[in-house]
GUSE-671926 format. One line per 3 residues: number of its first residue (from 1); their letters; for each residue z, y, x of N, C-alpha, C, O. Coordinates in Angstrom, 1 decimal, m for minus. Layout:
<sites>
NUM) a) Z,Y,X,Z,Y,X,Z,Y,X,Z,Y,X; ...
</sites>
This chain:
<sites>
1) msk) 2.3,20.0,12.9,2.7,19.3,11.6,3.7,18.2,12.0,3.4,17.4,12.8; 4.8,18.2,11.3,5.8,17.1,11.6,5.4,15.8,10.8,4.7,15.8,9.8; 5.9,14.7,11.4,5.6,13.4,10.8,6.4,13.3,9.4,7.5,13.7,9.3
4) pkp) 5.7,12.8,8.4,6.4,12.5,7.1,7.4,11.4,7.3,7.3,10.5,8.1; 8.5,11.5,6.5,9.5,10.5,6.6,9.1,9.3,5.7,8.3,9.4,4.8; 9.6,8.1,6.1,9.2,6.9,5.3,9.6,7.2,3.8,10.6,7.6,3.5
7) akl) 8.6,6.8,2.9,8.8,7.1,1.5,7.8,6.2,0.7,6.7,5.9,1.2; 8.3,5.8,m0.4,7.4,5.0,m1.4,6.5,6.0,m2.1,7.0,7.0,m2.7; 5.2,5.8,m2.1,4.3,6.7,m2.7,4.0,6.3,m4.2,3.7,7.1,m5.0
10) gei) 4.1,5.0,m4.5,3.8,4.5,m5.8,3.8,3.0,m5.9,3.9,2.3,m4.9; 3.6,2.5,m7.1,3.5,1.1,m7.3,2.6,0.7,m8.5,2.4,1.6,m9.4; 2.1,m0.5,m8.5,1.3,m1.0,m9.6,1.9,m2.4,m9.9,2.0,m3.2,m9.1
13) dkh) 2.2,m2.5,m11.2,2.7,m3.8,m11.7,1.6,m4.9,m11.7,0.5,m4.6,m12.1; 1.9,m6.1,m11.2,1.0,m7.2,m11.1,1.7,m8.4,m11.7,2.2,m9.2,m10.9; 1.8,m8.6,m13.0,2.5,m9.7,m13.6,4.0,m9.7,m13.1,4.7,m8.8,m13.4
16) enk) 4.3,m10.8,m12.4,5.7,m10.9,m11.9,6.0,m10.1,m10.6,7.1,m9.8,m10.3; 4.9,m9.8,m9.9,5.0,m9.0,m8.6,4.5,m7.6,m8.8,4.2,m7.2,m9.9; 4.6,m6.8,m7.8,4.1,m5.5,m7.8,3.5,m5.1,m6.5,3.8,m5.7,m5.4
19) lev) 2.5,m4.2,m6.5,1.9,m3.6,m5.3,2.5,m2.3,m5.0,2.5,m1.4,m5.9; 3.1,m2.1,m3.8,3.7,m0.8,m3.5,3.0,m0.2,m2.3,2.5,m0.9,m1.4; 2.8,1.1,m2.4,2.2,1.9,m1.2,3.3,2.7,m0.6,4.0,3.5,m1.3
22) wiq) 3.5,2.6,0.7,4.5,3.3,1.4,4.0,4.0,2.6,3.0,3.6,3.2; 4.7,5.1,3.0,4.6,5.7,4.3,5.7,5.0,5.1,6.8,5.1,4.7; 5.4,4.3,6.2,6.4,3.6,7.0,6.3,4.1,8.4,5.4,4.8,8.9
25) eyn) 7.4,3.8,9.1,7.5,4.1,10.5,8.0,2.9,11.3,8.9,2.2,10.8; 7.4,2.6,12.4,7.8,1.5,13.3,7.5,1.8,14.7,6.4,2.2,15.1; 8.5,1.6,15.6,8.3,1.9,17.0,7.7,3.3,17.3,6.9,3.5,18.2
28) ght) 8.2,4.3,16.5,7.7,5.7,16.7,6.3,6.0,16.1,5.8,7.1,16.2; 5.7,5.0,15.4,4.4,5.2,14.8,4.5,5.2,13.3,5.2,4.5,12.7; 3.8,6.1,12.7,3.8,6.3,11.3,2.5,5.7,10.7,1.4,5.9,11.3
31) yld) 2.5,5.0,9.6,1.4,4.3,9.0,1.5,4.2,7.5,2.6,4.4,7.0; 0.4,3.9,6.8,0.4,3.6,5.4,0.4,2.1,5.2,m0.2,1.3,5.9; 1.2,1.6,4.3,1.4,0.2,4.0,1.2,0.0,2.5,2.0,0.5,1.7
34) are) 0.3,m0.9,2.1,0.1,m1.3,0.8,0.4,m2.8,0.8,m0.3,m3.6,1.3; 1.5,m3.2,0.1,1.9,m4.6,0.2,2.4,m5.1,m1.2,3.0,m4.4,m2.0; 2.1,m6.4,m1.4,2.6,m7.0,m2.6,4.1,m7.4,m2.4,4.4,m7.8,m1.3
37) ryl) 4.9,m7.2,m3.4,6.3,m7.6,m3.3,6.7,m8.5,m4.5,6.1,m8.4,m5.6; 7.7,m9.3,m4.3,8.2,m10.2,m5.3,9.7,m9.9,m5.5,10.4,m9.5,m4.6; 10.2,m10.3,m6.7,11.6,m10.1,m7.0,12.3,m11.4,m6.6,12.1,m12.4,m7.1
40) cre) 13.2,m11.3,m5.6,14.0,m12.4,m5.1,15.0,m12.8,m6.2,15.8,m11.9,m6.6; 15.0,m14.0,m6.6,15.9,m14.5,m7.6,17.3,m14.5,m7.2,18.2,m14.3,m8.0; 17.6,m14.7,m5.9,19.0,m14.7,m5.4,19.6,m13.4,m5.3,20.7,m13.1,m5.8
43) tke) 18.9,m12.4,m4.7,19.4,m11.1,m4.4,19.1,m10.0,m5.4,19.6,m8.9,m5.4; 18.1,m10.3,m6.3,17.5,m9.4,m7.3,16.9,m8.1,m6.6,16.9,m7.1,m7.2; 16.5,m8.3,m5.3,15.8,m7.2,m4.6,14.3,m7.5,m4.5,13.9,m8.7,m4.4
46) wkp) 13.5,m6.5,m4.4,12.1,m6.6,m4.2,11.8,m6.8,m2.7,12.3,m6.0,m1.9; 11.2,m7.9,m2.4,10.9,m8.3,m1.0,9.4,m8.3,m0.7,8.6,m8.6,m1.6; 9.0,m7.9,0.5,7.6,m7.9,0.8,7.0,m9.3,1.1,7.8,m10.2,1.5
49) tkk) 5.8,m9.4,0.8,5.0,m10.7,1.1,4.1,m10.4,2.3,4.0,m9.2,2.8; 3.4,m11.4,2.7,2.4,m11.2,3.7,1.1,m10.6,3.2,0.2,m10.2,3.9; 1.0,m10.6,1.8,m0.2,m10.0,1.2,m0.2,m8.5,1.2,0.6,m7.9,0.5
52) git) m1.0,m7.9,2.0,m1.1,m6.5,2.0,m1.9,m6.0,3.2,m2.6,m6.8,3.9; m1.9,m4.7,3.4,m2.7,m4.1,4.4,m1.9,m2.9,5.0,m1.2,m2.2,4.3; m2.0,m2.7,6.3,m1.4,m1.6,7.1,m2.5,m0.8,7.7,m3.3,m1.3,8.4
55) lts) m2.5,0.5,7.4,m3.5,1.4,7.9,m2.8,2.3,8.9,m1.8,2.9,8.7; m3.4,2.3,10.2,m2.7,3.0,11.3,m3.5,4.3,11.7,m3.0,5.0,12.6; m4.6,4.6,11.0,m5.3,5.9,11.4,m6.0,6.4,10.2,m6.2,5.8,9.1
58) ade) m6.3,7.7,10.3,m7.1,8.4,9.2,m8.4,7.7,9.0,m8.9,7.6,7.9; m9.0,7.3,10.1,m10.3,6.6,10.0,m10.2,5.3,9.2,m11.1,5.1,8.3; m9.2,4.5,9.4,m9.0,3.3,8.6,m8.8,3.6,7.2,m9.4,3.0,6.3
61) aqk) m8.0,4.7,6.9,m7.7,5.0,5.5,m9.0,5.5,4.8,m9.2,5.1,3.7; m9.8,6.4,5.5,m11.0,6.9,4.9,m12.0,5.8,4.6,m12.7,5.8,3.6; m12.1,4.8,5.5,m13.0,3.7,5.4,m12.6,2.8,4.2,m13.5,2.5,3.4
64) iis) m11.3,2.5,4.0,m10.9,1.7,2.9,m11.1,2.5,1.6,m11.5,1.9,0.5; m10.8,3.8,1.6,m11.0,4.6,0.4,m12.5,4.6,0.0,m12.9,4.4,m1.2; m13.4,4.7,1.0,m14.8,4.7,0.7,m15.3,3.3,0.1,m16.0,3.3,m0.8
67) lln) m14.8,2.2,0.7,m15.1,0.9,0.2,m14.6,0.7,m1.2,m15.3,0.1,m2.0; m13.4,1.1,m1.5,m12.8,1.0,m2.8,m13.6,1.8,m3.8,m13.9,1.3,m4.9; m14.0,3.1,m3.5,m14.8,3.9,m4.3,m16.2,3.2,m4.6,m16.7,3.3,m5.7
70) egv) m16.8,2.6,m3.6,m18.0,1.9,m3.7,m17.9,0.8,m4.7,m18.7,0.6,m5.6; m16.8,0.0,m4.6,m16.5,m1.1,m5.5,m16.4,m0.6,m6.9,m16.9,m1.2,m7.9; m15.6,0.4,m7.1,m15.4,1.0,m8.5,m16.7,1.4,m9.1,m16.9,1.2,m10.3
73) skl) m17.6,2.0,m8.3,m18.9,2.5,m8.8,m19.7,1.3,m9.2,m20.4,1.3,m10.2; m19.8,0.2,m8.3,m20.6,m0.9,m8.6,m20.1,m1.7,m9.8,m20.9,m2.3,m10.5; m18.8,m1.6,m10.1,m18.3,m2.3,m11.3,m18.3,m1.5,m12.5,m18.0,m2.0,m13.6
76) gwe) m18.7,m0.2,m12.4,m18.8,0.7,m13.5,m17.5,1.1,m14.1,m17.3,1.4,m15.3; m16.5,1.2,m13.2,m15.2,1.6,m13.6,m14.9,3.1,m13.5,m13.8,3.5,m13.7; m15.9,3.9,m13.2,m15.7,5.4,m13.2,m15.2,5.9,m14.5,m15.5,5.4,m15.6
79) k) m14.4,6.9,m14.5,m13.9,7.5,m15.7,m14.8,8.7,m16.1,m14.5,9.3,m17.1
</sites>
């Protein structure tokens, strides 16, 4: 299976900022990145903040998915 190319998977609006999820590549490694971004007033471009998480393995991704699902269940947010 070939490596996926860097691509934006989606975004969630958060007031003035947004949360974007990307497939990224750095130094030959591919990973998932969920990062908050802000709109730069000078350039009008969305820029990344330090607020976010980078997942480098399937194990990390599965663990965070499991924890998020547990939180959704405990909060009663199931559909």
